[in-house]
C-alpha positions in Angstrom: 0.1 0.1 0.0 2.5 2.6 0.5 3.4 2.3 -3.0 0.3 3.1 -4.4 0.1 6.2 -2.1 3.7 7.3 -3.4 2.6 6.9 -7.2 -0.9 8.8 -6.2 1.4 11.4 -4.6 3.5 11.7 -7.5 0.6 12.0 -9.7 -1.1 14.6 -7.9 2.6 16.3 -7.8 2.9 15.8 -11.7 -0.4 17.1 -12.3 -0.1 20.1 -9.9 3.3 21.0 -11.8 1.6 20.6 -15.3 -1.1 23.0 -13.9 1.3 25.5 -12.9 3.3 25.2 -16.2 0.1 25.7 -18.1 -0.9 28.9 -15.8 2.5 30.4 -16.3 2.3 30.0 -20.1 -1.1 31.4 -20.4 0.0 34.1 -17.8 2.9 35.2 -20.5 0.6 35.0 -23.4 -1.7 37.2 -21.7 0.6 39.7 -20.4 2.1 39.8 -24.0 -1.2 40.6 -25.5 -1.7 43.2 -23.2 1.4 45.0 -23.9 0.6 45.0 -27.7 -2.8 46.6 -26.6 -1.2 49.1 -24.5 1.3 50.1 -27.4 -1.9 50.0 -30.2 -3.5 52.4 -27.7 -0.5 55.0 -27.3 -0.2 54.6 -31.2 -3.9 55.6 -31.2 -3.5 58.3 -28.7 -0.5 59.8 -31.1 -2.5 59.3 -34.4 -5.5 61.0 -32.8 -3.6 63.9 -31.9 -1.7 64.2 -35.2 -5.4 64.4 -36.7 -6.3 67.0 -34.5 -3.2 68.9 -35.0 -3.9 68.5 -39.0 -7.4 69.7 -38.6 -6.3 73.0 -36.7 -3.7 73.3 -39.9 -6.2 73.0 -42.1 -8.7 75.3 -40.5 -6.0 78.0 -40.5 -5.3 77.5 -44.1 -8.8 77.6 -45.1 -8.9 80.8 -43.2 -5.8 82.4 -44.8 -7.1 81.1 -48.0 -10.0 83.1 -47.8 -8.3 86.1 -46.7 -6.2 86.0 -49.8 -9.5 86.9 -51.7 -9.2 90.4 -50.1 -7.0 92.9 -52.1 -6.3 94.8 -48.9 -4.8 91.7 -47.2 -2.3 90.8 -50.2 -1.2 94.5 -50.3 -0.3 94.1 -46.5 1.4 90.9 -47.2 3.1 92.4 -50.2 4.4 95.4 -48.2 5.3 93.8 -44.7 6.6 90.4 -46.2 8.2 91.5 -49.4 8.9 95.0 -48.6 7.1 96.3 -51.8 5.8 100.1 -52.5 3.1 101.7 -54.7 3.7 103.0 -57.9 4.1 106.8 -56.6 5.6 106.1 -53.0 9.3 106.3 -52.3 10.8 103.5 -50.2 11.9 104.4 -46.8 14.6 102.3 -45.2 15.0 102.5 -41.5 18.7 101.8 -40.1 19.4 101.0 -36.7 22.3 103.0 -35.0 23.9 99.8 -33.8 23.7 98.5 -37.3 25.5 102.1 -38.3 28.3 101.9 -35.7 29.2 98.4 -36.3 29.6 99.0 -40.3 31.7 102.3 -39.4 33.9 99.9 -37.1 34.6 97.2 -39.9 35.5 100.3 -42.6 38.0 101.4 -40.1 
């Protein structure tokens, strides 16, 4: 009889060992899947933020496009960004005093 109880205990021990191995494998698979889900959610958040930024940029560009239909706005841009002047206007350039002093020092 002692042999039967020993084999029975060994079978129980083997069964518990197999159950633990199966649980460990399942735990590993679940952890790996959770990590993949975390990565996908993180990527989704980044993509959503990018889409929102692109929508804002689109709205700004559409507003700029509408402003470009206004001749006064175009004239303002030409004057400010490209230093353009009208037909009968004389260009006026304001020179900073620091620039004059620096150029005088270089010329000496």
